[in-house]
VEXKE-169856 format. One line per 5 residues: their letters; for each residue x, y, z of N, C-alpha, C. Coordinates in nm, 3 decimals. Atoms other than C-alpha are relative to their C-alpha. Layout:
% VEXKE-169856
A	X Y Z X Y Z X Y Z ~ ...
//
This chain:
% VEXKE-169856
MISLK	0.065 0.117 -0.066 0.432 1.490 -3.378 0.051 -0.009 0.146 ~ -0.038 0.012 -0.147 0.429 1.455 -3.003 0.072 -0.126 0.026 ~ -0.083 0.115 -0.029 0.687 1.226 -2.864 -0.030 -0.057 0.127 ~ 0.016 0.064 -0.129 0.675 0.976 -2.576 0.080 0.067 0.107 ~ -0.084 -0.067 -0.088 0.956 1.180 -2.423 -0.064 0.121 0.056
QIRYA	0.072 -0.118 -0.045 0.747 1.495 -2.417 -0.124 -0.043 0.097 ~ 0.098 0.057 -0.093 0.455 1.293 -2.259 0.066 -0.016 0.135 ~ -0.067 0.029 -0.127 0.691 1.164 -1.993 0.023 0.130 0.086 ~ -0.034 -0.129 -0.062 0.803 1.519 -1.924 -0.123 0.071 0.052 ~ 0.126 -0.074 -0.033 0.448 1.654 -1.906 -0.056 -0.066 0.133
LAVEK	0.056 0.070 -0.122 0.342 1.380 -1.659 0.082 0.042 0.120 ~ -0.090 -0.038 -0.108 0.640 1.461 -1.442 -0.035 0.128 0.049 ~ 0.039 -0.131 -0.054 0.545 1.825 -1.423 -0.129 -0.003 0.069 ~ 0.117 0.008 -0.067 0.195 1.731 -1.349 0.010 -0.051 0.148 ~ -0.021 0.057 -0.139 0.308 1.520 -1.054 0.064 0.085 0.097
QLHFR	-0.072 -0.081 -0.082 0.549 1.775 -0.923 -0.057 0.143 0.013 ~ 0.043 -0.134 0.001 0.387 2.091 -1.019 0.116 0.102 0.016 ~ -0.121 -0.087 -0.029 0.740 2.242 -1.031 0.103 -0.067 -0.133 ~ -0.090 0.044 0.111 0.968 2.230 -1.344 0.129 -0.054 0.040 ~ -0.132 0.052 -0.039 1.304 2.190 -1.163 -0.008 -0.150 0.046
KAAED	0.013 0.127 -0.059 1.184 1.899 -0.959 -0.049 -0.115 -0.113 ~ 0.036 0.090 0.105 1.021 1.732 -1.270 0.122 -0.032 -0.079 ~ -0.131 0.019 0.076 1.358 1.774 -1.462 0.082 -0.098 0.069 ~ -0.072 0.087 -0.085 1.528 1.603 -1.176 -0.049 -0.144 -0.004 ~ 0.061 0.122 0.006 1.288 1.324 -1.191 0.025 -0.076 -0.138
CSVSQ	-0.023 0.050 0.121 1.351 1.284 -1.557 0.145 -0.008 -0.054 ~ -0.153 0.003 0.013 1.730 1.318 -1.529 0.042 0.080 -0.126 ~ -0.050 -0.107 0.094 1.748 1.624 -1.764 -0.006 0.138 0.046 ~ -0.026 -0.150 -0.055 1.823 1.992 -1.741 -0.142 0.057 -0.006 ~ 0.132 -0.071 0.015 1.531 2.218 -1.669 -0.022 0.075 -0.124
SALST	0.019 -0.068 0.123 1.590 2.410 -1.978 -0.041 -0.094 -0.117 ~ 0.035 0.112 0.102 1.573 2.080 -2.192 -0.147 -0.039 0.018 ~ 0.134 0.041 -0.022 1.252 1.994 -2.028 -0.104 0.107 -0.043 ~ 0.092 -0.114 0.041 1.094 2.331 -2.064 -0.014 0.033 -0.150 ~ 0.002 -0.010 0.149 1.196 2.353 -2.427 -0.094 -0.112 -0.072
ALSEM	0.071 0.097 0.057 1.047 2.017 -2.502 -0.139 0.018 0.028 ~ 0.138 -0.016 -0.028 0.720 2.098 -2.335 -0.056 0.125 -0.087 ~ 0.045 -0.118 0.080 0.691 2.440 -2.515 -0.005 -0.041 -0.147 ~ 0.027 0.053 0.135 0.739 2.265 -2.847 -0.122 -0.097 0.002 ~ 0.115 0.078 -0.003 0.478 2.017 -2.742 -0.129 0.074 0.010
ERQLG	0.129 -0.085 -0.010 0.216 2.293 -2.654 -0.012 0.068 -0.136 ~ 0.023 -0.053 0.130 0.291 2.452 -2.987 -0.042 -0.086 -0.090 ~ 0.066 0.096 0.087 0.206 2.137 -3.168 -0.138 -0.019 0.028 ~ 0.137 0.030 -0.044 -0.106 2.083 -2.965 -0.085 0.120 -0.038 ~ 0.076 -0.116 0.023 -0.210 2.446 -3.009 -0.076 0.050 0.115
FSVFE	0.056 -0.066 -0.114 -0.304 2.512 -2.651 0.106 -0.036 0.119 ~ -0.088 0.016 -0.120 -0.137 2.527 -2.307 -0.037 -0.095 0.083 ~ 0.024 0.094 -0.112 -0.108 2.247 -2.077 0.025 0.050 0.130 ~ -0.022 -0.048 -0.125 0.035 2.434 -1.801 0.006 0.150 -0.008 ~ -0.018 -0.144 -0.037 0.021 2.789 -1.656 0.131 0.000 0.086
RDNKK	-0.104 -0.012 -0.083 0.340 2.885 -1.505 0.069 0.143 0.019 ~ -0.074 -0.138 -0.027 0.520 3.195 -1.334 0.110 -0.047 0.093 ~ -0.109 0.027 -0.088 0.805 3.215 -1.095 -0.044 -0.063 0.130 ~ 0.038 0.067 -0.130 0.610 3.079 -0.800 -0.073 -0.125 -0.013 ~ 0.080 0.127 0.009 0.380 2.809 -0.922 -0.025 -0.043 -0.130
VLVTP	0.033 0.058 0.132 0.269 2.572 -1.191 -0.141 -0.053 0.011 ~ 0.131 0.045 -0.011 -0.093 2.520 -1.265 -0.041 -0.084 -0.146 ~ 0.059 0.081 0.118 -0.270 2.259 -1.513 -0.119 0.068 -0.047 ~ 0.113 -0.067 0.063 -0.506 2.425 -1.752 -0.110 -0.098 -0.013 ~ 0.104 0.119 0.015 -0.854 2.249 -1.789 0.023 -0.084 -0.130
VGQQF	-0.033 0.083 0.130 -0.770 2.148 -2.152 0.115 -0.082 0.018 ~ -0.139 0.084 -0.041 -0.427 2.037 -2.026 -0.031 -0.111 0.076 ~ 0.039 0.117 -0.067 -0.593 1.813 -1.779 -0.051 -0.101 -0.080 ~ 0.055 0.105 0.087 -0.781 1.638 -2.048 0.117 -0.066 -0.078 ~ -0.117 0.051 0.072 -0.459 1.601 -2.249 0.076 -0.081 0.098
LDKAK	-0.077 0.086 -0.093 -0.269 1.467 -1.933 -0.073 -0.127 0.026 ~ 0.074 0.121 -0.030 -0.547 1.207 -1.859 0.020 -0.096 -0.114 ~ -0.018 0.095 0.122 -0.512 1.062 -2.220 0.158 -0.030 0.002 ~ -0.141 0.036 0.008 -0.133 1.092 -2.188 0.042 -0.113 0.099 ~ -0.026 0.092 -0.097 -0.129 0.884 -1.871 -0.042 -0.142 -0.053
SVQLQ	0.039 0.106 0.055 -0.327 0.619 -2.059 0.114 -0.073 -0.100 ~ -0.094 0.041 0.099 -0.076 0.613 -2.347 0.138 -0.039 0.066 ~ -0.121 0.036 -0.068 0.226 0.596 -2.105 -0.008 -0.131 0.066 ~ 0.009 0.128 -0.064 0.076 0.313 -1.920 0.006 -0.115 -0.100 ~ -0.006 0.112 0.100 0.023 0.110 -2.237 0.136 -0.022 -0.053
VDDLM	-0.135 0.017 0.045 0.376 0.180 -2.348 0.074 -0.074 0.100 ~ -0.083 0.079 -0.096 0.518 0.065 -2.017 -0.037 -0.141 -0.001 ~ 0.048 0.143 0.009 0.301 -0.255 -2.043 0.074 -0.066 -0.126 ~ -0.068 0.063 0.118 0.445 -0.311 -2.397 0.148 -0.028 0.039 ~ -0.142 0.015 -0.034 0.802 -0.270 -2.263 0.009 -0.117 0.091
KLSQT	-0.005 0.108 -0.096 0.719 -0.521 -1.989 -0.008 -0.136 -0.064 ~ 0.031 0.134 0.067 0.614 -0.794 -2.241 0.132 -0.077 -0.016 ~ -0.127 0.084 0.015 0.991 -0.882 -2.286 0.033 -0.073 0.127 ~ -0.027 0.067 -0.147 1.011 -0.946 -1.913 -0.063 -0.121 0.011 ~ 0.063 0.130 -0.010 0.770 -1.225 -1.944 0.071 -0.113 -0.056
QGAVL	-0.074 0.110 0.068 1.001 -1.406 -2.156 0.121 -0.060 0.066 ~ -0.125 0.043 -0.086 1.282 -1.420 -1.900 -0.045 -0.088 0.116 ~ 0.034 0.087 -0.129 1.316 -1.614 -1.575 -0.092 0.071 0.094 ~ 0.087 -0.067 -0.104 1.063 -1.551 -1.299 0.093 0.089 0.087 ~ -0.050 -0.082 -0.099 1.150 -1.257 -1.073 0.158 0.027 -0.049
SYPMA	-0.135 -0.039 0.051 1.456 -1.156 -1.293 0.007 0.142 -0.033 ~ 0.004 -0.138 0.028 1.337 -0.798 -1.347 -0.046 0.073 0.130 ~ 0.053 -0.081 -0.120 1.288 -0.527 -1.080 -0.156 0.008 0.010 ~ 0.144 -0.014 -0.015 0.941 -0.493 -0.927 -0.011 0.115 0.106 ~ 0.044 -0.098 -0.120 0.796 -0.196 -0.722 -0.133 -0.045 0.054
VGIIP	0.102 0.073 -0.074 0.560 -0.336 -0.459 -0.044 0.087 0.106 ~ 0.043 -0.087 -0.118 0.351 -0.114 -0.242 -0.065 -0.099 0.101 ~ 0.056 0.077 -0.118 0.260 -0.253 0.114 -0.054 0.092 0.094 ~ 0.055 -0.094 -0.108 0.025 -0.093 0.365 0.083 -0.019 0.142 ~ -0.080 -0.010 -0.126 0.174 0.000 0.712 -0.047 -0.121 0.090
TICPY	0.039 0.110 -0.089 -0.021 -0.274 0.892 0.035 -0.133 -0.044 ~ -0.051 0.120 0.044 0.136 -0.544 0.691 0.153 0.012 -0.026 ~ -0.141 -0.012 0.047 0.478 -0.415 0.565 0.106 -0.041 0.098 ~ -0.108 0.031 -0.096 0.690 -0.427 0.888 -0.019 -0.138 0.058 ~ 0.020 0.107 -0.070 0.540 -0.755 0.997 0.020 -0.126 -0.110
ILPKV	-0.006 0.105 0.106 0.550 -0.958 0.663 0.143 0.001 -0.059 ~ -0.138 -0.001 0.062 0.900 -0.840 0.528 0.104 -0.092 0.081 ~ -0.108 0.076 -0.077 1.112 -0.998 0.811 -0.021 -0.154 -0.028 ~ 0.032 0.145 0.028 0.929 -1.332 0.739 0.030 -0.053 -0.149 ~ -0.010 0.050 0.141 0.971 -1.332 0.357 0.128 0.042 -0.068
LPALN	-0.103 -0.049 0.076 1.272 -1.130 0.263 0.131 -0.083 0.005 ~ -0.113 0.101 0.001 1.540 -1.389 0.385 -0.018 -0.097 -0.108 ~ 0.021 0.103 0.104 1.382 -1.651 0.161 0.003 0.061 -0.131 ~ -0.007 -0.073 0.126 1.337 -1.409 -0.119 0.136 0.029 -0.056 ~ -0.133 -0.022 0.034 1.701 -1.314 -0.114 0.080 -0.133 -0.033
DEYPN	-0.061 0.134 0.015 1.809 -1.689 -0.089 -0.051 -0.055 -0.138 ~ 0.047 0.076 0.106 1.586 -1.809 -0.367 0.023 0.084 -0.146 ~ -0.012 -0.094 0.125 1.622 -1.497 -0.614 0.103 0.109 0.042 ~ -0.101 -0.093 -0.043 1.944 -1.326 -0.510 0.020 0.121 -0.104 ~ -0.001 -0.124 0.097 1.935 -1.093 -0.831 -0.117 0.076 -0.020
FEFNV	0.136 -0.067 0.014 1.578 -0.992 -0.786 0.013 0.141 0.075 ~ -0.004 -0.136 -0.059 1.546 -0.617 -0.721 -0.157 0.020 0.044 ~ 0.140 -0.016 -0.061 1.242 -0.579 -0.481 -0.013 0.134 0.073 ~ 0.020 -0.118 -0.050 1.140 -0.224 -0.427 -0.127 0.040 0.071 ~ 0.114 -0.006 -0.086 0.902 -0.162 -0.150 -0.039 0.145 0.026
IEEQS	0.048 -0.139 -0.032 0.683 0.151 -0.108 -0.110 -0.021 0.112 ~ 0.095 0.034 -0.110 0.492 0.161 0.225 -0.107 0.136 -0.004 ~ 0.107 -0.111 0.011 0.165 0.381 0.195 -0.137 -0.075 0.034 ~ 0.131 0.040 -0.031 -0.196 0.363 0.287 -0.083 -0.052 -0.128 ~ 0.070 0.083 0.116 -0.445 0.150 0.072 -0.032 0.093 -0.112
AHLLD	0.061 -0.086 0.102 -0.602 0.444 -0.121 0.106 0.052 -0.087 ~ -0.107 -0.053 0.069 -0.279 0.590 -0.225 0.078 -0.111 -0.090 ~ -0.054 0.107 0.066 -0.131 0.249 -0.324 -0.084 -0.042 -0.138 ~ 0.094 0.041 0.105 -0.435 0.168 -0.543 0.020 0.105 -0.118 ~ -0.020 -0.098 0.100 -0.384 0.506 -0.727 0.128 -0.022 -0.080
MVRSG	-0.122 0.027 0.049 -0.031 0.406 -0.785 0.015 -0.115 -0.092 ~ 0.022 0.125 0.088 -0.118 0.066 -0.924 -0.083 0.042 -0.130 ~ 0.077 -0.042 0.114 -0.380 0.219 -1.150 0.081 0.085 -0.098 ~ -0.075 -0.097 0.078 -0.133 0.487 -1.279 0.137 -0.068 -0.064 ~ -0.119 0.072 0.047 0.149 0.230 -1.333 0.121 0.042 0.079
EIDTA	-0.113 -0.029 -0.080 0.376 0.389 -1.074 0.066 -0.120 0.070 ~ -0.058 0.133 -0.071 0.411 0.047 -0.900 -0.054 -0.115 -0.085 ~ 0.046 0.121 0.066 0.373 -0.301 -1.033 -0.127 -0.061 0.072 ~ 0.113 0.060 -0.068 0.140 -0.432 -0.766 0.013 0.056 0.158 ~ -0.004 -0.048 -0.142 0.030 -0.363 -0.411 -0.047 -0.119 0.082
ILALP	0.048 0.093 -0.089 -0.033 -0.586 -0.104 -0.087 0.068 0.095 ~ 0.101 -0.071 -0.083 -0.344 -0.479 0.077 -0.073 -0.115 0.089 ~ 0.085 0.081 -0.078 -0.582 -0.625 0.346 -0.149 0.030 -0.046 ~ 0.131 -0.009 0.045 -0.927 -0.706 0.219 -0.086 -0.032 0.130 ~ 0.071 -0.059 0.118 -1.221 -0.630 0.233 0.043 0.145 -0.003
YPTEG	-0.025 -0.145 0.037 -1.136 -0.299 0.071 -0.029 0.014 -0.144 ~ 0.042 -0.010 0.137 -1.286 -0.155 -0.251 0.126 0.012 -0.098 ~ -0.108 0.009 0.095 -1.050 -0.230 -0.536 -0.050 -0.003 -0.149 ~ 0.064 -0.003 0.127 -1.280 -0.156 -0.844 0.089 0.023 -0.120 ~ -0.080 -0.009 0.117 -1.128 -0.219 -1.175 0.140 -0.060 -0.003
LLTFE	-0.128 0.060 -0.028 -0.827 -0.412 -1.041 -0.033 -0.151 0.016 ~ 0.012 0.140 -0.034 -0.752 -0.788 -1.004 0.055 -0.022 0.139 ~ -0.047 0.030 -0.120 -0.700 -0.928 -0.658 0.041 -0.154 0.007 ~ -0.028 0.134 -0.015 -0.509 -1.242 -0.576 0.035 -0.029 0.146 ~ -0.006 0.039 -0.133 -0.555 -1.367 -0.221 0.106 -0.101 0.037
FWEED	-0.112 0.099 -0.044 -0.269 -1.552 -0.046 0.005 -0.023 0.137 ~ -0.002 0.019 -0.141 -0.336 -1.529 0.326 -0.120 0.053 0.063 ~ 0.120 -0.052 -0.080 -0.611 -1.475 0.582 0.046 0.001 0.153 ~ -0.038 -0.008 -0.138 -0.584 -1.397 0.946 -0.118 0.057 0.086 ~ 0.091 -0.081 -0.092 -0.787 -1.286 1.256 0.069 0.103 0.080
LFWIS	-0.057 -0.119 -0.092 -0.756 -0.995 1.493 0.010 -0.049 0.141 ~ -0.022 0.028 -0.148 -0.627 -1.018 1.851 -0.031 0.125 0.079 ~ 0.025 -0.116 -0.103 -0.739 -0.796 2.145 0.116 0.005 0.083 ~ -0.116 -0.028 -0.090 -0.446 -0.655 2.326 -0.025 0.083 0.109 ~ 0.032 -0.079 -0.131 -0.479 -0.542 2.686 0.105 -0.011 0.095
HQEED	-0.096 0.011 -0.110 -0.264 -0.478 2.987 -0.044 -0.107 0.104 ~ 0.040 0.109 -0.084 -0.264 -0.783 3.225 -0.077 0.038 0.105 ~ 0.078 -0.050 -0.116 -0.402 -0.571 3.505 -0.143 0.036 -0.042 ~ 0.136 -0.037 0.056 -0.708 -0.488 3.282 -0.062 -0.110 -0.076 ~ 0.031 0.127 0.082 -0.748 -0.843 3.134 -0.140 -0.031 0.046
LADAD	0.122 0.059 -0.024 -1.081 -1.007 3.117 0.024 -0.141 0.055 ~ -0.013 0.136 -0.060 -1.151 -1.369 3.213 0.123 -0.078 -0.070 ~ -0.113 0.071 0.039 -0.893 -1.635 3.167 -0.005 -0.081 -0.135 ~ 0.020 0.063 0.130 -1.040 -1.751 2.826 0.115 0.051 -0.099 ~ -0.109 -0.042 0.103 -0.806 -1.737 2.527 -0.074 0.089 -0.115
VVTAK	0.083 -0.073 0.089 -1.088 -1.560 2.320 -0.073 0.110 0.058 ~ 0.088 -0.104 -0.038 -1.287 -1.242 2.349 -0.106 0.035 -0.097 ~ 0.107 -0.021 0.104 -1.617 -1.156 2.199 -0.019 0.150 -0.014 ~ 0.030 -0.137 0.032 -1.727 -0.817 2.052 -0.073 0.066 0.122 ~ 0.086 -0.047 -0.099 -1.979 -0.785 2.322 0.084 0.035 0.126
ELENK	-0.088 -0.026 -0.113 -1.711 -0.803 2.593 0.084 0.122 -0.010 ~ -0.079 -0.121 0.035 -1.525 -0.507 2.423 -0.084 0.126 0.006 ~ 0.077 -0.120 0.009 -1.820 -0.278 2.424 0.026 0.113 0.105 ~ -0.022 -0.089 -0.103 -1.734 -0.129 2.757 0.150 0.023 0.033 ~ -0.146 -0.029 -0.018 -1.355 -0.127 2.709 0.048 0.117 -0.083
KLMLL	-0.050 -0.112 0.082 -1.153 0.172 2.584 0.078 -0.052 -0.109 ~ -0.073 0.061 0.124 -1.065 0.036 2.240 0.054 0.105 -0.082 ~ -0.075 -0.102 0.092 -0.804 0.238 2.057 0.035 -0.051 -0.134 ~ -0.031 0.031 0.140 -0.765 0.220 1.678 0.066 0.101 -0.071 ~ -0.079 -0.091 0.086 -0.553 0.375 1.414 -0.099 0.120 -0.055
KDGHC	0.086 -0.118 0.043 -0.664 0.715 1.266 -0.070 -0.038 -0.130 ~ 0.074 0.031 0.140 -0.899 0.727 0.958 0.100 0.001 -0.110 ~ -0.094 0.011 0.120 -0.739 0.628 0.640 0.062 -0.133 -0.001 ~ -0.066 0.130 -0.013 -0.600 0.304 0.769 -0.118 -0.107 -0.006 ~ 0.099 0.099 0.034 -0.815 0.015 0.646 -0.016 -0.101 0.124
LKDQA	0.013 0.092 -0.122 -0.739 -0.190 0.966 -0.124 0.044 0.097 ~ 0.117 -0.061 -0.075 -0.969 0.049 1.148 -0.130 -0.054 -0.036 ~ 0.128 0.039 0.039 -1.256 -0.021 0.942 -0.024 -0.153 0.001 ~ 0.017 0.142 -0.005 -1.189 -0.400 0.931 -0.021 -0.040 0.147 ~ 0.020 0.020 -0.127 -1.165 -0.398 1.309 -0.145 0.027 0.040
LSACG	0.133 -0.041 -0.035 -1.499 -0.220 1.346 -0.106 -0.093 -0.046 ~ 0.096 0.090 0.068 -1.669 -0.444 1.095 0.008 -0.142 0.071 ~ -0.001 0.126 -0.079 -1.543 -0.756 1.271 -0.061 -0.004 0.127 ~ 0.075 -0.010 -0.134 -1.680 -0.637 1.609 -0.140 0.042 -0.028 ~ 0.124 -0.043 0.006 -1.993 -0.516 1.452 -0.021 0.138 0.074
MASEK	-0.002 -0.112 -0.077 -1.919 -0.186 1.614 -0.006 0.130 -0.080 ~ -0.001 -0.128 0.054 -2.004 0.170 1.524 0.130 0.080 0.040 ~ -0.127 -0.074 -0.010 -1.701 0.412 1.486 0.008 0.074 0.140 ~ 0.003 -0.080 -0.127 -1.811 0.622 1.778 0.026 -0.088 0.131 ~ -0.020 0.103 -0.116 -1.772 0.311 2.002 0.152 -0.010 0.035
AQSLS	-0.130 0.015 -0.017 -1.404 0.317 1.953 0.074 0.132 -0.004 ~ -0.076 -0.121 -0.007 -1.134 0.577 2.021 0.092 0.003 -0.125 ~ -0.093 -0.017 0.124 -0.978 0.695 1.683 0.105 0.092 0.037 ~ -0.103 -0.085 -0.034 -0.638 0.828 1.761 0.079 0.045 -0.123 ~ -0.095 -0.061 0.126 -0.377 1.027 1.544 0.100 -0.119 -0.023
ATSLS	-0.106 0.093 0.008 -0.161 0.708 1.581 -0.001 -0.067 -0.154 ~ -0.025 0.068 0.132 -0.025 0.584 1.239 0.060 -0.126 -0.003 ~ -0.064 0.136 -0.002 0.134 0.256 1.356 -0.064 -0.076 0.116 ~ 0.049 0.090 -0.099 0.040 -0.046 1.561 0.098 0.004 0.116 ~ -0.096 -0.012 -0.108 0.365 -0.001 1.749 -0.047 0.115 0.105
TLIQL	0.031 -0.106 -0.071 0.236 0.333 1.883 -0.126 -0.040 0.087 ~ 0.117 0.049 -0.078 -0.102 0.170 1.991 0.055 -0.096 0.110 ~ -0.052 0.102 -0.091 0.101 -0.104 2.170 0.067 0.077 0.126 ~ -0.059 -0.078 -0.101 0.295 0.156 2.370 -0.112 0.063 0.091 ~ 0.111 -0.045 -0.078 -0.035 0.320 2.468 -0.074 -0.104 0.097
VIGRV	0.041 0.104 -0.088 -0.154 -0.018 2.597 0.081 -0.017 0.111 ~ -0.109 0.020 -0.116 0.164 -0.062 2.797 -0.018 0.109 0.106 ~ 0.014 -0.112 -0.088 0.088 0.281 2.941 -0.129 0.000 0.073 ~ 0.137 0.019 -0.049 -0.272 0.155 3.034 -0.094 0.123 -0.032 ~ 0.095 -0.089 0.050 -0.432 0.413 2.821 -0.125 -0.056 -0.045
GSTLI	0.119 0.069 0.045 -0.668 0.155 2.678 0.045 -0.136 -0.062 ~ -0.033 0.140 0.052 -0.666 -0.166 2.467 0.002 0.030 -0.158 ~ -0.009 -0.006 0.148 -0.630 -0.233 2.090 -0.027 -0.138 -0.069 ~ 0.013 0.131 0.075 -0.686 -0.486 1.818 0.111 0.001 -0.104 ~ -0.104 0.023 0.086 -0.390 -0.621 1.609 -0.026 -0.115 -0.076
PAMAL	0.007 0.121 0.083 -0.371 -0.860 1.326 0.110 -0.114 0.050 ~ -0.078 0.110 -0.050 -0.222 -1.208 1.399 0.155 0.001 -0.051 ~ -0.136 -0.001 0.050 0.097 -1.154 1.180 0.089 0.098 0.079 ~ -0.081 -0.106 -0.058 0.197 -0.865 1.396 0.028 -0.046 0.152 ~ -0.007 0.037 -0.133 0.166 -1.054 1.737 0.160 -0.014 0.049
EQLLT	-0.130 0.034 -0.040 0.523 -1.196 1.756 0.090 0.124 0.017 ~ -0.094 -0.122 0.006 0.701 -0.870 1.669 -0.042 0.094 0.112 ~ 0.036 -0.103 -0.084 0.489 -0.644 1.876 -0.010 -0.041 0.154 ~ 0.019 0.044 -0.139 0.451 -0.855 2.202 0.117 -0.074 0.066 ~ -0.109 0.073 -0.060 0.787 -1.035 2.239 0.056 0.054 0.111
HSSEL	-0.065 -0.075 -0.127 0.930 -0.784 2.482 -0.106 0.069 0.089 ~ 0.107 -0.069 -0.080 0.603 -0.692 2.646 -0.071 -0.099 0.087 ~ 0.061 0.110 -0.068 0.539 -0.951 2.908 -0.122 0.041 0.078 ~ 0.110 -0.040 -0.076 0.281 -0.729 3.078 -0.125 0.002 -0.079 ~ 0.127 -0.012 0.082 0.039 -0.755 2.782 -0.044 -0.144 -0.020
RAKRL	0.066 0.131 0.027 -0.214 -1.027 2.701 -0.074 0.016 -0.127 ~ 0.076 0.013 0.141 -0.352 -1.131 2.360 -0.105 -0.103 0.008 ~ 0.096 0.095 0.015 -0.683 -1.283 2.303 -0.067 0.017 -0.135 ~ 0.050 -0.008 0.141 -0.825 -1.379 1.965 -0.147 0.047 0.010 ~ 0.138 -0.056 -0.011 -1.147 -1.196 1.883 -0.087 -0.125 -0.066
SEPGP	0.073 0.138 0.044 -1.388 -1.491 1.848 -0.111 0.018 -0.091 ~ 0.101 -0.018 0.102 -1.632 -1.317 1.597 0.052 -0.076 -0.135 ~ -0.027 0.078 0.115 -1.655 -1.508 1.276 0.102 0.058 -0.087 ~ -0.106 -0.049 0.092 -1.348 -1.476 1.050 0.016 -0.074 -0.144 ~ -0.123 -0.085 -0.036 -1.114 -1.444 0.884 -0.045 0.146 0.009
HRRIA	0.037 -0.153 -0.008 -1.116 -1.068 0.986 0.066 0.081 -0.099 ~ -0.054 -0.066 0.117 -0.897 -0.977 0.709 0.074 -0.100 -0.093 ~ -0.067 0.082 0.103 -0.758 -1.133 0.382 0.104 0.076 -0.068 ~ -0.115 -0.071 0.058 -0.416 -1.037 0.233 0.009 -0.039 -0.143 ~ -0.001 0.027 0.147 -0.388 -0.998 -0.136 0.089 0.084 -0.075
FVVRP	-0.073 -0.092 0.089 -0.177 -0.873 -0.426 -0.118 0.059 -0.087 ~ 0.087 -0.077 0.082 -0.359 -0.611 -0.637 0.076 0.039 -0.125 ~ -0.061 -0.022 0.123 -0.282 -0.564 -1.001 -0.089 0.065 -0.110 ~ 0.086 -0.050 0.114 -0.407 -0.387 -1.318 -0.039 -0.137 -0.074 ~ 0.055 0.116 0.070 -0.618 -0.614 -1.538 0.090 -0.045 -0.111
NYTNL	-0.100 0.029 0.117 -0.362 -0.584 -1.826 0.136 -0.020 0.042 ~ -0.140 0.014 -0.053 -0.057 -0.637 -1.612 0.069 -0.118 -0.062 ~ -0.058 0.115 0.087 0.186 -0.856 -1.810 0.081 -0.099 0.075 ~ -0.094 0.085 -0.070 0.396 -1.016 -1.533 -0.075 -0.081 0.107 ~ 0.084 0.065 -0.102 0.139 -1.231 -1.359 0.087 -0.127 0.055
GNIEA	-0.091 0.107 -0.028 0.412 -1.505 -1.353 0.078 0.052 0.136 ~ -0.066 -0.046 -0.119 0.603 -1.289 -1.099 -0.093 0.011 0.121 ~ 0.096 -0.013 -0.109 0.292 -1.228 -0.885 -0.025 -0.157 0.067 ~ 0.015 0.142 -0.042 0.234 -1.603 -0.867 0.117 -0.056 0.079 ~ -0.131 0.041 -0.073 0.604 -1.663 -0.762 -0.012 0.063 0.142
LMSLF	-0.008 -0.068 -0.132 0.580 -1.406 -0.487 -0.107 -0.044 0.099 ~ 0.107 0.046 -0.084 0.241 -1.534 -0.367 0.038 -0.122 0.070 ~ -0.039 0.142 -0.047 0.379 -1.889 -0.333 0.108 0.022 0.104 ~ -0.109 -0.011 -0.099 0.692 -1.767 -0.140 -0.059 0.059 0.121 ~ 0.044 -0.066 -0.125 0.494 -1.543 0.083 -0.090 -0.090 0.079
KERLA	0.077 0.080 -0.076 0.230 -1.798 0.170 0.070 -0.115 0.063 ~ -0.092 0.111 -0.073 0.508 -2.062 0.244 0.054 0.058 0.127 ~ -0.064 -0.056 -0.111 0.691 -1.829 0.473 -0.098 0.036 0.116 ~ 0.097 -0.020 -0.094 0.380 -1.711 0.656 -0.044 -0.116 0.071 ~ 0.045 0.120 -0.061 0.268 -2.065 0.709 0.101 -0.048 0.098
KSV	-0.105 0.056 -0.101 0.598 -2.156 0.870 0.017 0.100 0.128 ~ -0.009 -0.092 -0.109 0.579 -1.848 1.106 -0.110 -0.019 0.102 ~ 0.119 0.003 -0.082 0.241 -1.931 1.238 0.025 -0.092 0.124
//
């Protein structure tokens, strides 16, 4: 009979495509992992992996087995977490994914309060782009993810806790009129720099402006900090979310920020979880704390 241990080993090999690295992930010796998987394949009657001294490949029938194994592992993990729902809120570790256009701006606002109110809570943060984080939520690698909506989240639950508008950032010498707001029409002839493809903020900015992608300059920049430095260097202008304003502009007196006047909110912030996630009490506690701290920072 195939064991949960063998399933865990097999999924680790699929992830790493390397037996030694998979063994390290599972905290066992390579020989122990290899022996367990060989026995598993003997019981199955087919090879899950093809391996030689250089690489590991998943066989077609092996992929079918691994897809089902992921579902089994996920259900086992959820069963194990049932006991956590009986304990105090935020008394067990959580792995939370956060996208790069939220992570560095929200954490300084919420972590001090989180540490004060839940000093024994282990809050593990993974910073990644939206698509990767959703895959990790679906596979059970992380408990939840904090994303900016609108973004496709089929098959998952979303719990919105914040909304905000975008601000146009320009150098003071290239600023528009004295108004505190700017329209999308006014930005049409401006050199607008946005993050590279894959960052949801790019699509949200284009959508808020009703602008086609070719109207904006898509850079290889992966952070808002880089875009701000380019604005300081008078390369162009950019759009950033409200929560990032204080951190990005505090030491940049030569920059000006104007709220994008197009109907908002331009993005909504939400926790995303699997439908059968068992620790919704933890999500509710985090949402309440995050919302409170963000409200105080506005």
